[in-house]
C-alpha positions as a printed Julia matrix, in Angstrom:
71×3 Matrix{Float64}:
 -42.04  76.38  47.43
 -44.52  73.54  46.66
 -43.79  73.78  42.91
 -40.06  73.39  43.42
 -40.65  70.43  45.73
 -42.91  68.84  43.12
 -40.34  69.37  40.36
 -37.46  68.1   42.5
 -39.53  65.0   43.22
 -40.14  64.65  39.48
 -36.4   64.8   38.82
 -35.8   62.19  41.52
 -38.46  59.89  40.06
 -37.03  60.36  36.55
 -33.59  59.39  37.87
 -34.95  56.34  39.69
 -36.83  55.18  36.61
 -33.66  55.65  34.56
 -31.65  53.58  37.04
 -34.23  50.81  37.08
 -35.23  50.59  33.4
 -32.3   52.19  31.5
 -34.17  54.91  29.62
 -32.87  55.96  26.23
 -31.22  59.38  25.98
 -34.22  60.75  24.07
 -36.59  59.59  26.81
 -34.43  61.19  29.5
 -34.25  64.42  27.49
 -38.04  64.43  27.07
 -38.49  64.09  30.82
 -35.96  66.82  31.52
 -37.61  69.13  28.99
 -41.01  68.52  30.57
 -39.64  69.36  34.02
 -37.96  72.48  32.61
 -41.18  73.69  30.98
 -43.08  73.14  34.24
 -40.44  75.15  36.11
 -40.19  78.02  33.63
 -43.9   78.4   32.77
 -44.82  80.47  35.85
 -41.61  82.53  35.62
 -41.44  83.36  31.91
 -44.8   84.16  30.35
 -44.92  83.3   26.67
 -45.08  86.51  24.67
 -43.48  88.08  21.61
 -41.12  90.23  23.66
 -37.75  89.51  25.2
 -39.33  86.66  27.19
 -39.67  84.66  23.98
 -35.89  84.82  23.62
 -35.37  83.77  27.24
 -37.24  80.47  26.83
 -34.52  78.65  24.85
 -31.83  79.96  27.2
 -33.85  78.94  30.25
 -34.55  75.49  28.84
 -30.87  74.95  28.01
 -29.89  76.12  31.5
 -32.38  73.85  33.28
 -31.55  70.75  31.22
 -27.87  71.51  31.71
 -28.33  71.72  35.48
 -30.27  68.47  35.58
 -27.53  66.72  33.62
 -24.77  68.28  35.72
 -26.29  66.87  38.9
 -26.77  63.52  37.19
 -23.07  63.22  36.4
């Protein structure tokens, strides 16, 4: 629970900074990728098994969700 609250706060802060300073798309993507890595790191351990294939899918899903809520 505390991790999700921390990451949700991070997404809120990223959105507020974007509203205030007009971040470039690459800066927003970097922030979203960082939040996605922080969310997925405890869930998907990095190994050479199926989990390695789940990382790109998980990252795409998380960044997609962040952008969907932004629109």
